[in-house]
N, C-alpha and C positions, 0 to 999 in steps of 0.2 A: 953053719953051712947052708943049712937048707935054707936062709933066708937070702943068701946069695944066687940061688938059683931063682928064687921067687922075683929078686930085683932084677936080675938079667930078664925073665921071663915078660916082664911088665917093663920094663925098657924097649925092647923088642917091639911090644905090641904098640905103645906109645909112638915110637920111631915109624912105626909101619903107617898107624892112622895120618902121621903127619907126611908123611910120602904120598899116601894115597891122597889126602886133600889137594897137596900140593899139583900132582900131575892131575887130579881132575880140575883143578883152576886152569893148568898150562895147555890141558886138549878141550877146555871151552873156548881158552883164546885162539888157539888154531882152529878151530871151528868157527867162530866168527869172522875171522880174516879170511876163512875160503869161501864165506858167504858173501863178505865183501867183494873180495874178487871176482866171484861169477858175477856180482849185480852190477861192477863196476864194467866188465866185459859186456853185459847184456845192454848198460847204456851206450858204450861205443857203437857198438852195432845199430840201436836205435839211432843214435846222431849221424852215423854213417848215410844214413837214407835221405837225411837232410843236405849232403854235403855236395856242393860244386855241380848243380842242377837248376833249371830254372824250375820255378817254382807255382803250378797253378793253385792258389789257396782254395779255389773252387771245386777242386777237382777230388773224387773218390779216393783217389791213391795219398793226396796228401791228407784228407781227414783223417784214414787209418794212420799216417804216420804221427798226425797229433796225437791220435787217442793211444798209439803206443809211447810216445812221449808222457802224455799225462800218468799212465802205466807205471813207467819206470822213474818218473818223479815222485809218484806216492811209494813204491819201494825203498827210494832214495832217501824220504824223509826219515823211514825208519832206523837203518843202518848208517846212512852216512856222517862225515863230523858237520859241524857248525860251517866250518871254511867252505866245504865242499858246496853244501845247499846254498851257501851266499852266492858263490861262483856260479852254480849251476841257475841260480833263480834271476843271475844278472843275464845270463846267455839266453836264458828262455823271454826275458823282457824283451831284449835286442832283436830277438825272432819275431816277436808277436808284432812290433812297432814296425818290422818292415813287412809283415803279412797286411796289415792294417793301414801301410802308406801307399798302397797302389790301388789306384779307384778300381781297376780292369782285374784284380787279383792274381795279375802275373809277377812275378818277382824274379829277375833275372840274376840279381846280386845276392841271395839268399844266404850264401855262405861267404860272407866277404874277409877280409884280412882283421876286420874289429870281430868279427865272429867267429872265425879261425884261432885269435888270441884269446878270447874267452874258454874256446873249446880248449885247446892246450892247457890253460891254466886249470880248467877242470882235470884232464886228465892228470896233469902234473900231481895235483893234489890227491887223487885217488892213489896212483903209484907210491906216494910217501906214507899216504895210510895203511895201503895192506900188501906194501911188497918190502923184503928185505932192503936194507940200506945200499947195498951193493949193487944192486940193478934196479934203483929207483929212477936214475935219469936217462933221459934220451938226448946223445948227441946231436946236433943238427948242423 
């Protein structure tokens, strides 16, 4: 009869350890998602500074925006998926081409429909990466 109590205690201990490690794994996954969501929101804020305005690429304001974009790009490289990084790099390349395209440094259509489409694609992939399925999609 004594072995039954020992077996029960051992089974409870093993079960407790399994639950503990599973909970630890779940908590870590939630923490990573929370960090990604926070970074993705920061990305949207940084990108919003580029939207729908005439850009003087020689201005200090634009240099500050580009610095912020470089910082957020570095952070994305650490936590974002390969698909998000690919779309983000396409977006950056398009923006850089626009900056280099005007000899006077004034870009009036900086955030044109092509850029908007790439930006929307990046945001959609961020939603898919970091949000529950029922709230991932935005109707237009």
